[in-house]
Phi, psi and omega in degrees: 000128182284159177290149179286145175270124182270124178273154183265346179208162178294129178304143181273114185297321179304319180291323178293320179292328175296320180293318180290327177295318179298326180291343178284341178299132182307128179086350183292333181300341180276350176290138188292345182257007180238148177283172175091018184273003181083191181088189182285164179276123180283162180277087184247133174219135179232148180223142177221125189255153172060052178264127179246148179290138171284120189294323179296314178295322178297318179296317178297320179297314178303316182294317182292324183265348176092016179284145177292158181279086177241158183271042173227157178288135167306148185300341179263354188287329175302332174297319179294317180297328181271358185300317177302324178293319176297318179295322177299321179295313182285344178268357178299138181303337180278347185287129189282342183245121177292141184295328185297130176085000179297146181244131180280120181260322187205148179221135176233133177239134167241110174258119184280326175196162177300143183252121176302141185301331180265008183289118172292137185240145169263120187252140181226129183231137173216165177239154179189177173060060174282122185224155174286152182215155182297339179255003180155248176207155182239158170216169185237137173255126176254125181232139173220152180238130181233163171212122180055037179083357180266127178284119183255329189203142174226144177223140177233122181239126176260124186243144179249129169258112180282135180232160181284334180235081182302147177277175176300125186261178186255017177087012179290145179295150185272128178302139176096355182283161176285153179282156168266157185306323184290349182264356190278320189265147175270142176272153176106186181280123180302137179253297186211137177221139181196159176265144176239127177261118187254123182286159180295336180263014182302320181296318179291322179292317178293321179299322180293327181276326186262343185087351184276092183253043173304128184302337179293347180255357192250321186212138182305318182296319179294318181295318179293323178297334181258016169094018179248154182286346180180185178299135180244152178290148173296133171300327180295323177295315181299317176303313181295319183295322177295315180297321177297322179294337182257016188304327182271359186250335189268150179283173178293328179245116190208164170241145174224129175251130176231122178252123183267106191274324178204148184290151173263111180277125185268149355288162185204157167243121184237163182243122174262135177222148176216152180210146180253137179204129176055040177077006179241157177245120174266140183226155173211150169234122186236166179291165182304322180274003176064018181266344185227133178266126177269320181220140170228134186208178181207139178239136182211164171303139182298137178303134182304326179296326178276323183296332181264359182288140169235170184232145172239025178119351180265179181260136172249007183289000000 
């Protein structure tokens, strides 16, 4: 594994989006200065030190996702802080998958302890695990946040690049399929259930706060051009909204797995449900008619082996 390259300033998202937009032109991925040319995943690692949350953006994020007004970062917010670094990684000319149109399949968070809202963080991002999928191919983004050498937060995001000629896949379920009856109900003691009404502009509002302006979340024409029936909600927003709904239930040190089973086409009315069993909380977000699962997840106390981990520059993910 190569050493991480430390950046001296936060990458500028407009310039990165210009590069990714150029890579969408047919045949442009073969140009040596644009991403998306295919091939193996290079050993890329980026680091950015002393990154602080913008308080106005953080307040807007809390409001849009439903987090209470506390002087700590929401458990999903280090991902937002690291997003420019992730975009810089995926916009590298050596990166085989262009960022435009990527679909979020799965997210894992390990929060080692609450992070004060004003805490400057050292962020580290790398990519790995390029695999075939029935709809194309996937790769994984590994992100971690540290302060003074202490590992505070880790995130793992699995992304899908949809292709016209998918490779041999590994048997993973296909996003967008209907549920079978055995997958619908949560086991355990019911905790909280409620309906969420999602506005048609949710993708644009979340994109403005997070910097994630993937065209599939912004405009129906762009979403249809990339193979979706309409604008879809960010999986990261759904993940955050679930975590916000559980704010009074989860411990200070926890792990959360979120699997994005099918996209939420906006506007939408969805059903959130949660249940506790064996010290864990199972969650789901389903369609209004309860026939399709958009998110299935689980929250638990952080594993002691991870909770005691510290970092001296390596990965504990």
